[in-house]
N, CA, C and O of each residue as an XYZ file, in Angstrom:
364
protein
N      82.560     47.372    134.354
C      82.482     45.667    134.659
C      81.592     45.823    135.179
O      80.816     46.075    134.257
N      81.009     45.876    136.118
C      79.510     45.645    137.344
C      78.506     45.784    136.542
O      77.665     44.884    136.552
N      78.283     47.171    135.452
C      77.351     47.277    134.606
C      77.087     46.293    133.630
O      75.962     45.943    133.272
N      78.363     45.777    133.133
C      78.175     44.859    132.075
C      77.990     43.337    132.497
O      77.444     42.576    131.698
N      78.368     42.939    133.556
C      77.877     41.814    134.290
C      76.434     41.786    134.234
O      75.693     41.217    133.433
N      76.120     42.664    135.455
C      74.338     42.700    135.546
C      73.721     43.033    134.291
O      72.585     42.559    134.325
N      73.883     43.501    133.423
C      73.175     43.689    132.535
C      73.072     42.181    131.424
O      72.242     41.890    130.563
N      74.376     41.412    131.942
C      74.411     40.024    130.881
C      73.728     39.149    131.840
O      73.065     38.308    131.233
N      73.639     39.027    133.238
C      72.785     38.242    133.908
C      70.976     38.682    134.284
O      70.217     38.184    135.115
N      70.764     39.730    133.346
C      69.566     40.157    133.308
C      68.675     39.305    132.401
O      67.480     39.515    132.610
N      68.922     38.432    131.483
C      68.704     37.894    130.600
C      68.422     36.269    130.767
O      69.200     35.325    130.900
N      67.280     36.330    130.717
C      67.117     34.312    131.182
C      67.742     33.589    129.890
O      68.036     32.420    130.141
N      68.003     33.961    128.655
C      68.899     33.461    127.869
C      70.261     32.830    128.629
O      70.564     31.706    129.028
N      70.897     34.089    128.621
C      72.284     34.197    129.000
C      72.491     33.579    130.380
O      73.566     33.096    130.737
N      71.545     33.621    131.024
C      71.403     32.531    132.227
C      71.623     30.988    132.394
O      72.271     30.221    133.106
N      70.634     30.945    131.237
C      70.626     29.084    130.944
C      72.181     28.883    130.215
O      72.909     27.922    130.463
N      72.446     29.728    129.494
C      74.208     29.508    128.714
C      74.961     29.169    129.923
O      75.866     28.335    129.920
N      74.573     29.836    130.982
C      75.568     29.724    132.335
C      75.212     28.853    132.633
O      76.059     28.036    132.273
N      74.616     28.469    133.002
C      74.348     27.037    133.360
C      74.479     25.588    133.076
O      74.485     24.571    133.769
N      74.577     25.838    131.883
C      75.167     24.865    130.409
C      76.454     24.649    130.584
O      76.905     23.512    130.443
N      77.515     26.062    131.032
C      78.830     25.808    130.945
C      79.177     25.507    132.156
O      80.229     24.924    132.419
N      77.935     26.047    133.406
C      78.627     25.275    134.643
C      78.926     23.674    135.225
O      79.232     23.233    136.333
N      78.683     23.074    133.934
C      79.022     21.702    133.549
C      80.607     21.608    133.189
O      81.385     20.877    133.802
N      81.017     22.560    131.970
C      81.913     22.487    131.377
C      81.735     22.656    130.319
O      80.632     22.601    129.775
N      83.285     23.016    129.544
C      83.362     23.409    128.165
C      82.375     23.133    126.957
O      82.205     21.955    126.642
N      81.891     23.856    126.446
C      81.144     23.367    125.249
C      81.147     24.313    123.905
O      81.308     25.532    123.967
N      81.011     23.821    123.076
C      81.195     24.492    121.675
C      79.861     25.310    121.628
O      78.796     25.223    122.238
N      80.443     26.294    120.477
C      79.008     27.506    120.110
C      78.087     26.211    119.707
O      77.100     26.085    120.432
N      78.228     25.302    118.755
C      76.808     24.455    118.177
C      76.277     23.560    119.528
O      75.197     22.970    119.545
N      77.152     23.576    120.543
C      76.393     22.475    121.446
C      76.043     23.464    122.435
O      75.467     22.904    123.367
N      76.133     24.461    122.577
C      75.349     25.564    123.160
C      73.801     25.635    122.405
O      72.697     25.540    122.942
N      74.144     25.839    120.958
C      73.081     26.226    120.503
C      72.067     25.505    120.353
O      71.004     25.989    119.965
N      72.284     23.616    120.766
C      71.827     22.703    120.067
C      69.999     22.795    121.869
O      68.907     22.270    122.089
N      70.834     23.696    122.437
C      69.566     23.930    123.556
C      68.895     25.216    123.406
O      68.377     25.670    124.426
N      68.813     25.843    122.402
C      67.565     27.025    122.106
C      67.440     27.335    120.481
O      68.235     27.370    119.542
N      66.129     27.526    120.639
C      65.599     27.695    119.032
C      65.910     29.368    118.662
O      65.146     30.313    118.856
N      67.183     29.392    118.111
C      67.482     30.709    117.975
C      68.465     30.803    116.569
O      68.617     29.702    116.041
N      68.932     31.574    116.103
C      69.800     31.717    115.080
C      71.066     31.698    115.441
O      71.293     32.031    116.605
N      71.967     31.397    114.763
C      73.537     31.688    115.043
C      73.675     32.696    115.716
O      74.196     32.841    116.822
N      72.952     33.787    114.683
C      73.622     35.117    114.954
C      73.052     35.596    116.193
O      73.646     36.445    116.858
N      71.958     35.118    116.543
C      71.723     35.459    117.914
C      72.464     34.993    119.118
O      72.774     35.624    120.128
N      72.730     33.468    118.717
C      73.012     33.040    119.783
C      74.875     33.394    119.886
O      75.562     33.101    120.864
N      75.397     34.084    118.602
C      76.768     34.399    119.041
C      76.701     36.302    119.766
O      77.643     36.939    120.239
N      75.459     36.680    119.618
C      75.073     38.096    120.272
C      75.242     37.673    121.653
O      76.059     38.247    122.373
N      74.500     36.671    122.090
C      74.593     36.452    123.821
C      76.010     36.054    124.112
O      76.688     36.707    124.906
N      76.335     35.311    123.674
C      77.672     34.956    123.840
C      78.487     35.935    123.849
O      79.076     36.048    124.924
N      78.832     36.917    122.835
C      79.428     38.237    122.898
C      78.670     38.862    124.018
O      79.733     39.436    124.256
N      78.197     39.121    124.553
C      77.399     40.124    125.756
C      78.610     39.380    127.333
O      79.525     39.869    127.995
N      77.961     38.135    127.315
C      78.533     37.312    128.258
C      80.100     37.249    128.146
O      80.723     36.885    129.143
N      80.637     37.512    127.231
C      82.223     37.660    126.915
C      82.494     38.761    127.519
O      83.328     38.804    128.423
N      81.785     39.870    127.077
C      82.345     41.166    127.001
C      82.120     41.816    128.448
O      82.563     42.918    128.769
N      81.231     40.821    129.423
C      80.956     41.034    130.992
C      82.153     40.222    131.695
O      82.422     40.445    132.876
N      82.789     39.376    131.021
C      84.138     38.606    131.825
C      83.341     37.512    131.994
O      84.005     36.475    132.014
N      82.119     37.346    132.129
C      81.848     35.709    132.647
C      81.924     34.430    131.611
O      81.574     33.341    132.066
N      82.243     34.484    130.619
C      82.881     33.169    129.950
C      83.898     33.802    128.719
O      84.037     34.805    128.020
N      84.547     32.358    129.006
C      86.104     32.636    128.106
C      85.960     31.924    126.969
O      85.282     30.897    126.979
N      86.585     32.378    125.824
C      86.689     31.201    124.622
C      87.703     30.821    123.981
O      88.675     31.575    123.945
N      87.733     29.804    123.443
C      89.325     29.274    123.394
C      88.628     28.660    121.817
O      87.464     28.291    121.664
N      89.759     28.688    120.717
C      89.804     28.019    119.588
C      90.426     26.719    119.261
O      91.657     26.719    119.274
N      89.843     25.637    118.976
C      90.592     24.536    118.617
C      89.765     23.831    117.441
O      88.620     23.380    117.401
N      91.103     23.938    116.218
C      90.574     23.887    114.976
C      89.481     24.923    114.427
O      89.586     26.149    114.405
N      88.479     24.188    114.019
C      87.247     25.126    113.391
C      86.342     25.425    114.380
O      85.205     25.698    113.997
N      86.627     25.446    115.869
C      85.445     25.094    116.630
C      85.761     26.228    117.830
O      86.930     26.354    118.195
N      85.020     26.809    118.259
C      84.832     27.722    119.265
C      84.595     27.217    120.861
O      83.467     27.427    121.306
N      85.373     26.700    121.570
C      84.716     26.582    122.953
C      84.642     27.820    123.849
O      85.443     28.753    123.910
N      83.477     27.623    124.550
C      83.492     28.522    125.746
C      83.484     27.647    126.919
O      83.406     26.420    126.859
N      83.583     28.457    128.161
C      83.650     28.193    129.538
C      83.321     29.301    130.312
O      83.561     30.430    129.885
N      82.754     29.106    131.492
C      82.644     29.983    132.572
C      84.029     30.627    133.491
O      85.104     30.107    133.789
N      83.510     31.855    133.744
C      84.497     32.226    134.183
C      84.144     32.534    135.533
O      83.398     33.450    135.879
N      84.825     31.572    136.402
C      83.964     31.932    137.838
C      84.753     33.025    138.824
O      84.225     33.230    139.917
N      85.923     33.701    138.521
C      86.311     34.503    139.245
C      85.890     35.788    139.011
O      86.510     36.747    139.471
N      84.795     35.920    138.274
C      83.798     37.088    138.048
C      82.799     36.873    138.883
O      82.514     37.651    139.794
N      82.187     35.792    138.635
C      80.910     35.285    139.860
C      81.463     35.500    141.095
O      80.656     35.963    141.900
N      82.913     35.261    141.640
C      83.204     35.486    142.946
C      83.163     36.518    143.237
O      82.560     36.824    144.266
N      83.854     37.580    142.367
C      83.908     38.899    142.897
C      82.477     39.579    143.167
O      82.139     40.361    144.056
N      81.580     38.889    141.855
C      80.215     39.721    142.423
C      79.225     39.210    143.845
O      78.460     39.821    144.591
N      79.573     38.141    143.784
C      78.832     37.345    145.045
C      80.143     38.145    146.296
O      79.634     38.246    147.412
N      81.057     38.471    146.263
C      81.793     39.107    147.652
C      81.214     40.426    147.902
O      81.129     40.830    149.062
N      80.707     41.310    146.672
C      80.677     42.596    146.532
C      79.296     42.387    147.279
O      79.093     43.016    148.317
N      78.283     41.464    146.745
C      76.992     41.447    147.457
C      76.850     41.298    148.827
O      76.107     41.923    149.584
N      78.077     39.907    149.211
C      78.073     39.684    150.484
C      78.344     41.082    151.400
O      77.691     41.338    152.411
N      79.451     41.960    150.852
C      79.450     42.827    151.648
C      78.632     43.658    151.686
O      78.797     44.459    152.606
N      77.754     43.830    151.038
C      76.719     44.708    151.330
C      75.731     44.502    152.466
O      75.296     45.265    153.329
N      75.499     43.111    152.160
C      74.513     42.649    153.060
C      75.183     42.669    154.546
O      74.516     43.062    155.503
N      76.394     42.275    154.685
C      77.099     42.307    155.949
C      77.518     43.689    156.321
O      78.303     43.751    157.267
N      77.157     44.793    155.775
C      76.860     46.307    156.360
C      75.472     46.263    156.594
O      74.980     46.702    157.634
N      74.904     45.827    155.812
C      73.293     46.219    156.571
C      73.160     45.203    158.006
O      72.546     45.371    159.060
N      73.663     44.565    157.721
C      73.272     43.488    159.012
C      74.210     44.219    160.562
O      73.860     43.830    161.675
N      75.198     45.109    160.442
C      76.149     45.107    161.058
C      75.225     47.021    161.670
O      75.488     47.651    162.695
N      74.489     47.289    160.876
C      73.443     48.526    161.218
C      72.218     48.355    162.109
O      71.769     49.213    162.869
N      71.742     47.133    161.908
C      70.554     46.384    162.697
C      71.000     46.379    164.494
O      70.246     45.859    165.316
């Protein structure tokens, strides 16, 4: 899972999608308004974010809404902080 998360975060478009979702839930169409790309390309980016556990989706009527999954981000930060803490202890 960590590999999927790091792969998802490596792309600037996906990082921008996460920045947009930081403000709250958005539909795929609302996300797409911020990019010059096809719906299929946007769907691909959202799929990678979802596979990595960084976003959740829910269907409301004919729309799919996405929101950020902060628990995965918290897990990554905890892991990184732990690595930094171990290095500090060695000094």
